[in-house]
Steps between C-alpha positions, in 0.01 A plus 500: 500500500716603798673826584866541417749490789816534290614576140473138388135497604442828317632334189275199566181688584519796260399296199308724261357202315308379805203713601341478844266203495191443712598156634522637854270797565680631811844481333373659179343789688819552696695564180234670286529880476192704421570747214163682499444382143133408469487310171442168681214651695342604169542143373352347815200733484442412134527124565266483803245735337488344154323186379701180482700491179648848544846537352775739598845557347772623732826652383787731587873535467706185561590468864271777636316267740220341297550148637515626857184704448324191361600307810355788704172446313498132599504605871220750468196404705259614226662260255519214755130535580389479137753300307693178496827624349702289257827689443807394308813647347505435128877538470550200730291275273539639153758671276354852511737601216312258275147469642175414323133495603501121483757466778329762713165319476669169581663659807157630609358151458774338707482762771122467529536121519764540770262719697227237471744232611605698810133558588415129452253591225430218257396629156214340310550211258470743210831660616648158579461415131668829407780422743548160338509651153760756604706245694496266204616779276788583733604140543483390136554788266732701727675193645478619858659185641808564288502859618482391864808282475701782348380760745605281795857546382480876443473800726208630294263249650601595852454867427150454362330310781137601548305425815183377340407187692460147365141381510412604144708316236570805289616696801776248566647582160504874548860555608652296221273642235577862587870432543493382137278792392740749655817332388456396139375703203423191290274363773314833514454493125347152519262604780388808305453308182271259684310746714468805276203345315348404836521834680120542525473152644777577749336826613169321545675229698651761734171682541293188562756371746474825697122458530528143618762582764308796635184292534686230689710731717334518846583869538334584165759776443555658165839422344760765427782392266817711528782455245814684599820504295334568162636856519842349420392411148659690211276748319430281197409198713281717723323650196423154369379373835278793588413686179470210255391220735342698783148418377556141617572622854194724488283185462597375844190613688489284813806648675641850531845546345788726603790484255826700493609678181837656403552877515590496131157365409329771708677768295439336164210561265375151577395610850172648367412176322581292810293719734206475262533120500592419860450807717679792657874495555604618847859628517698495823669840532870532573586657837597864439814615676535826300254742355480563129764773543718260705428670828407344836166594652297368791360206300832393347673526834238270647554254213876506561437406863272219389770352274760524771262327740446219246877434514534534878213254555716232342807574721521409869828684565450849364875571513546262205436792264596862547229767467697661213512169311129441550415855391704451185333167419155656533590797282639289220210248513262754347236360735516153346519234771695245294768753413529602867534134614751427223718796605500385866586144387790607274639741765489224761702270272759771438540558872513127582774437240731730699392358838290808574257503791248742352392655168687829480443798270795381291343154460177660382684734262668196342167316474338805332787538257478133404126522455542812283757325277273193460202719411693707248645211295200415280409861414525623141514859375125501441444387862722785629311754288171384644646525850612857426149575387358363824753693702398828328124454467404227752321312221558318170466727195662313210380196316656164575245298689715189541797701636261670743366165624856370541591799717199443723542126533872537576443762769701759299196728507258510795141609499356699790141605560390775736181643356696517175733255329866571432811302419842519653839361409618231746714668765777249410522661154445868569870588515560285193227687314673829576827360370329386186338841459845670494630242256195523283510880484874491425448246218207704359715816479773314316243361253 
């Protein structure tokens, strides 16, 4: 990623869907902003101190920097000295809105094979036979050749390319197979119908393959599997993957696992079951820019400066955004990086449409108003009542677990932790909550 020299480049580079990636260490470190959150340090300490096979679940609000923090982990010298890291983004390979343990295990298999291929590791004949069985299944029952011809004519195939190498037959089929998995529900149903009865066999295959690769890898490093993007799964899919089928993942003992989980799952009753099955959930805290009483203290002022720095690091010409516009973006972000980047992006578009040369306060006000309207649209009366409750008490009091999880996943309500836990209404909605309060009280009096 480069720094923005004009508004068009701000629009191009402020893409909230693309986290900083560790492809170039110097470039990544130039853009990365340290937030003083230490959750990743806790995870690193646990991984390097625990026996192989340790499992960690990592969650937090959407867009609060989990992917960037995971990329920071990949750079850490303690991790590099002990592990060969195999990291992938599940949402690029699978439909995370309809995900099953079968597809996740198949992705793990393909990614491990890809790692072996890159390292010029030739698996034993036992695995070659397994490869042939799987390849035969893909070719015959799933008609992979027919899939290939169709995918050549669609954009889906191009979007789903996977850099897995080509020495192992099954690996060559990876991109087409997962393009189909991600794109067609009927195909997923067929895969699940075939592999559900073979899950134990598939887990054993993954685990045995890990042993074989480690023994043949000249560095003899342990393997760390990192699956990002699983935090995008809806609550019901996440429950099924982790609470109902998590015991299959727990049987993978020859690699350590780090998997992301959605914030809604962390706050559901299933979290206790999952932690008993797979291990502790580590939650990445949001960056506090106000105290519980909505004041600014020394710590929150420092956090505000950190968020402003994160924006300025992406801009070469600092005059492209006024200090007032940047301050407003930070305040309305609630400390969530994705919201901050989205506000900068939308304000840049609004300025560019009118041939502006910089993001002004008016541009940012327009971006905030638009974001507020978009966030308000799906809310029902019960949602507003829960937001009023949060505004008054800084916590959820009423029943309505699903509504609560919807508010957390949609960034309508934000969780903050500073020795104690409290919840806050998104800054984008605080004025709207006050408006609803007046309307609600007025309606109540009439009733």
